[in-house]
C-alpha positions as CSV (number, residue, x, y, z in Angstrom):
1,M,0.0,0.0,0.0
2,K,2.8,2.4,0.8
3,R,4.3,1.9,-2.7
4,K,1.3,3.3,-4.4
5,F,1.7,6.6,-2.6
6,A,5.5,6.9,-3.1
7,P,5.2,8.0,-6.8
8,L,2.4,10.4,-6.0
9,T,4.4,12.0,-3.1
10,F,7.5,12.2,-5.3
11,A,5.5,13.9,-8.1
12,L,4.0,16.4,-5.7
13,V,7.4,17.3,-4.2
14,L,9.0,17.7,-7.7
15,G,6.0,19.7,-8.8
16,A,6.2,22.0,-5.8
17,A,10.0,22.4,-5.9
18,P,10.0,25.3,-8.5
19,V,7.3,27.2,-6.6
20,L,9.2,26.8,-3.3
21,A,12.6,27.6,-4.7
22,A,11.2,30.7,-6.5
23,A,9.7,31.9,-3.2
24,A,13.2,32.2,-1.8
25,D,13.8,34.7,-4.6
26,F,11.2,37.0,-3.0
27,W,13.4,37.4,0.1
28,A,16.9,37.5,-1.6
29,G,18.4,40.7,-2.8
30,P,18.3,44.4,-1.9
31,Y,15.4,46.2,-0.3
32,L,14.3,49.6,1.0
33,G,11.6,50.3,3.5
34,G,9.9,52.6,6.0
35,Q,8.2,52.0,9.3
36,I,6.0,53.7,11.9
37,G,4.9,52.8,15.4
38,L,5.4,53.4,19.1
39,N,8.6,54.0,21.1
40,E,8.6,53.2,24.8
41,A,11.6,55.1,26.3
42,D,13.0,55.6,29.7
43,A,16.2,57.2,31.2
44,S,17.8,56.9,34.6
45,H,15.5,58.0,37.4
46,L,12.7,59.0,35.0
47,S,9.4,57.4,34.1
48,S,8.9,55.2,31.0
49,E,6.8,57.0,28.4
50,T,5.4,56.2,24.9
51,A,5.9,58.4,21.9
52,V,5.5,58.0,18.1
53,T,8.5,56.6,16.1
54,G,9.3,56.4,12.5
55,G,12.2,55.2,10.5
56,V,13.8,54.1,7.2
57,L,16.0,51.1,6.4
58,G,17.8,49.5,3.5
59,G,19.5,46.2,3.3
60,Y,20.4,43.0,1.4
61,N,19.3,39.4,2.1
62,L,20.8,36.1,0.9
63,A,18.9,32.8,0.6
64,V,21.3,30.2,2.2
65,P,20.5,26.5,2.0
66,I,21.0,25.9,5.7
67,G,17.3,25.2,6.4
68,G,16.9,22.5,3.7
69,P,16.6,22.5,-0.1
70,Y,13.0,23.9,-0.1
71,S,13.1,26.3,2.8
72,P,16.5,28.2,2.8
73,M,17.4,30.3,5.7
74,I,17.4,34.0,4.9
75,L,20.4,35.9,6.2
76,G,20.8,39.6,5.8
77,G,22.0,42.9,6.9
78,S,20.5,46.4,6.9
79,V,21.3,50.0,7.9
80,F,18.6,52.0,9.7
81,A,17.6,55.4,11.0
82,E,14.9,55.8,13.6
83,F,13.4,59.0,14.9
84,N,11.7,58.7,18.3
85,G,9.4,61.5,19.3
86,Q,10.0,63.7,22.4
87,V,7.7,63.3,25.4
88,T,7.8,64.6,29.0
89,H,9.0,62.1,31.6
90,S,8.3,62.4,35.3
91,P,9.1,63.1,38.1
92,R,11.4,66.0,37.0
93,D,9.4,67.0,33.8
94,V,12.3,66.1,31.5
95,N,11.3,66.3,27.8
96,F,13.3,64.0,25.6
97,G,13.3,61.7,22.6
98,S,16.1,60.1,20.6
99,N,17.4,59.4,17.1
100,A,19.1,56.1,16.4
101,Y,21.1,54.8,13.5
102,G,23.3,51.8,12.8
103,F,23.1,48.3,11.4
104,D,21.3,45.1,12.1
105,F,21.8,41.5,11.1
106,L,18.8,39.3,10.3
107,A,18.2,35.5,10.3
108,G,14.8,34.1,9.3
109,L,13.2,31.0,7.9
110,P,10.4,31.4,5.3
111,L,7.2,29.6,6.3
112,G,3.9,28.7,4.6
113,V,3.1,26.8,1.4
114,Q,4.7,29.4,-0.8
115,R,7.2,30.6,1.8
116,L,5.7,34.1,1.9
117,W,6.0,34.5,5.7
118,L,9.4,35.3,7.2
119,P,9.6,35.3,11.0
120,Y,13.1,36.6,12.0
121,V,15.5,37.6,14.7
122,K,17.7,40.6,14.6
123,V,20.9,41.6,16.3
124,G,22.9,44.7,15.7
125,F,24.5,47.9,16.9
126,G,23.2,51.5,16.9
127,N,24.1,54.9,18.0
128,V,21.4,56.7,20.1
129,D,21.4,60.5,20.2
130,A,19.3,62.0,22.9
131,T,17.1,65.0,21.8
132,G,15.3,67.6,23.9
133,D,16.3,68.2,27.5
134,L,18.8,65.3,27.5
135,G,22.0,65.4,25.7
136,G,24.7,63.0,24.6
137,S,24.9,59.8,22.6
138,D,25.9,56.2,23.1
139,T,26.5,53.2,20.9
140,S,25.1,49.9,22.1
141,A,23.8,46.5,21.0
142,R,20.2,45.9,19.8
143,I,18.0,42.9,19.6
144,G,14.6,42.2,18.1
145,L,12.0,39.9,16.7
146,G,9.7,40.4,13.7
147,A,7.8,38.9,10.9
148,E,7.3,39.9,7.3
149,Y,4.7,38.9,4.7
150,H,5.2,39.2,0.9
151,W,1.9,40.4,-0.5
152,T,3.2,41.0,-4.0
153,P,6.5,39.7,-5.6
154,H,8.2,43.0,-4.7
155,M,6.3,44.4,-1.7
156,S,6.2,43.1,1.9
157,L,4.6,44.2,5.1
158,S,6.5,43.9,8.4
159,A,5.9,44.0,12.1
160,Q,8.8,44.1,14.6
161,W,10.0,44.9,18.1
162,M,13.5,46.2,18.6
163,H,15.2,46.8,22.0
164,Q,18.2,48.9,22.7
165,D,19.7,49.7,26.1
166,A,22.1,52.6,25.6
167,D,24.0,54.2,28.5
168,R,21.4,56.8,29.4
169,I,18.3,55.8,27.4
170,T,16.4,52.5,26.8
171,N,14.3,52.2,23.7
172,D,11.7,49.6,22.8
173,N,10.2,50.2,19.4
174,F,7.1,48.5,18.2
175,T,6.6,49.2,14.5
176,V,4.8,48.2,11.3
177,G,6.3,48.9,7.9
178,V,6.4,48.4,4.2
179,R,9.4,47.2,2.2
180,Y,10.2,47.2,-1.5
181,H,12.3,44.2,-2.6
182,F,14.2,44.8,-5.8
183,G,14.9,41.0,-6.4
184,G,11.4,39.7,-6.1
185,G,9.9,37.0,-8.4
């Protein structure tokens, strides 16, 4: 009985192979994007407050056959700039925000029948410049999680959380964004 299904399974796998392999092309190559969301920031001895954030990024992804022949791992890097709005923090009524820029590395594994979903982790470094009543800047590590969905061969929607704990300011950004992939299928 098992032998009857073996040729059918083999034919289905071979028939799906070009679709799955082509889906990796959606993720590979250069991209540009923008994002908007909320920034939760705090500084030493001040309250944690929420402000609007926005940013831009550009990067390049590679499809690396680490995750198997039909679901390659996506590895990439990007440069970013984030602009976190100013808001007043208690108890001393200090008004501050921050601007951050730097680079992130991404690792993700495409999911779904056509591999159009990309959950990922990010690590990187960024410089945070305090704005408003606070001054100074600091460079520190960043970490984050996110997911992206290709809704056309060149366009994707993203949602992500990024955390950066600089010397004086801690930022948690929760954003949604749109990215244009130049490689796309």
